N, C-alpha and C positions, 0 to 999 in steps of 0.2 A: 350248661350249653350256652355256647356264644353267644354274642348280639344281634347276630344277622341272622338265627337261628329265633330267635324271641321274637325278634321285630316280624319274621317271616307267620309264625306261630300267631302272634295277635293279629294281622289282617286277614288271616285265613279261617272260614269255619273251620269248624271243628272235623277231624276225621279225615282233611285235606294234605294234611302233609302225610309223606309216602311212609310205610312201615318197612321195617328192617328187610322182611322177604323181599318187598314192590323193590326195594332202591337195590337191592343186591340182584335179581333179576334184569331190572334194566341194566345194571355195570354189565352184569356178563351178556348180555344181549350188544350191549354197545362195544366192549370189546372186540366180538364176537365179528361184528361188523366193520368193525373199523382195520381191525385183521386183513380180512377179506379184500376191504378196497383198498388199503396200503398195497398189499402184496398186488392186486390189479391193476393200480398205477404204476408200480415200479416193474412190473413187467411189458407197461406199457412203453416206458421212461427206456428200458435196456434194449427192446425190442428182439425178442429170441426170434430164430425162423420160425418156429411154430407159431406164434401170438401174427407172425408178418402174414405168413401163410392162410391161416387163419381169417384173417381179416382182408386179407386182397380181393375175395370173392363176393365182397359185399361194395367194392370201392375204397377202402380205407387203405390209404397208402403209409409207407413207414414215415414220411414227415405228418403224418394228420396224426399217428399215434403218439408222437411224441407231446402235441397237442392237448393233447388227450388222457395221457398221462397227467400232464401238469396241469388243467383245470380238474382231474378227478382228485390227485393229492391234495389242492389248496381247498378244494369242497370239502373234503376230508377233514384237512388242519381245521376249517371254523367245525364244522362237526364237535371235534376234541374239545377245544376251547369250552367252556360253562358258559359265557356272557354269548357267545356266537353260536351255542349248538341248537337252537331254532334257524337259523337264517340257514348256516350249513345242512340241518338236515333239507328244508326245501329246497336249496340248489341240487342236492343229492336225487333227490325225489323228480326234479327237472333231467339232471344229466343220464338217470333210472330212465324215464319214459322217452329222453331221445334213442336209448339204446332198445327201447322198448319196438319203436317207431323203425327202427333201422332191419331188427329183425321180424317184423311183419311185412317190409317193405319189400325182402330179400324170402320171405316166404321159410324162415326156421322154422323145426317145428315146436306143438306146443310150449311143452317145459320150457324150451331156451327162452322162449316168451313172456312166459309166465316169474320165472325166476327174478327177474330184476323188479318187479311189482311188487310178492313178495319180501324181497328183500327190502324195498322201501317201508312196505308197511310195518317189518322189523325195526327199521329206524325211527321211523315213529312211537311204538308201541316203547322203544326203549328211552325216550324222551318221556314220555304219558305219564310211565312207570316211575322215571325220577325226578320230573318235575311238576310241583304243587299248580301251578299256573297254567300247566296243559290241561287241568284237570278242569278247569272252569270254560275252554274254548270246547273240547271234545268231553262233556260230561259223560258217565255211563248211568243207565240208568236203571234200578232191577226193578 
């Protein structure tokens, strides 16, 4: 066992460290989320015609897509870095909340509106499964 884990174990109540299954489930959820976010951010940067056409009815121009893509990739980078993962998740939650607001404003279907909300929940579940410190903030009571 490495020294940081020993310090962590001594500072937390028994049973708060993630089990192997929880840790791997959290990692898989993180990888899925990051793959989707990176793909979405890159699509906003390269701006193919399909992305420009689907964004135009909501008043989002090609130049706006560039800025949105940069912001999304920056927030995703923060989420990937372990020391800044909680900040990244908070910023991604705000980003996804903005997406929900735009979709509601333009009368998008319910599934499209609920998808960013569910995605933000997956981001936080991934962190909760991997980070013992979040378990103290968001305890699950049986």
